[in-house]
C-alpha positions, -999 to +999 in steps of 0.1 A: -665+078-141-647+073-111-612+039-117-613+025-087-573-002-095-569-027-073-537-042-070-532-077-057-513-111-056-529-137-074-554-166-058-588-147-054-616-166-067-640-144-095-664-144-072-642-126-035-629-098-066-663-097-079-679-094-038-650-064-036-660-044-062-693-046-057-690-029-018-667-007-038-694+002-061-722+000-035-702+019-011-693+047-034-734+053-045-744+052-009-715+084+006-724+104-024-688+095-046-701+089-078-734+075-090-731+032-093-733+035-132-704+053-126-680+035-110-647+014-129-633-013-112-604-031-122-582-058-107-544-060-113-533-088-106-497-099-102-475-133-092-462-138-059-425-142-068-431-102-089-442-088-051-419-077-028-426-059+009-396-038+036-419-070+055-409-099+035-371-090+040 
C-alpha cells in the first residue's frame, strides 16, 4: 500500500487538497502503479515561517 506524502506551506483549502488527492489516486491506478483502494495521500502542512528556500535567501 503506497503512501504519498505531500509537504507544503499551509493555505490550501480542503477542496484543493481533496482534488489533488483524487488526481494522484486516479493516476496511480491508471498507470497500474497501485490499485486506487490501496493508495493513501497524506498532507503535511507547515507554517510559512517554518519554511525556507534558497530562492528566498
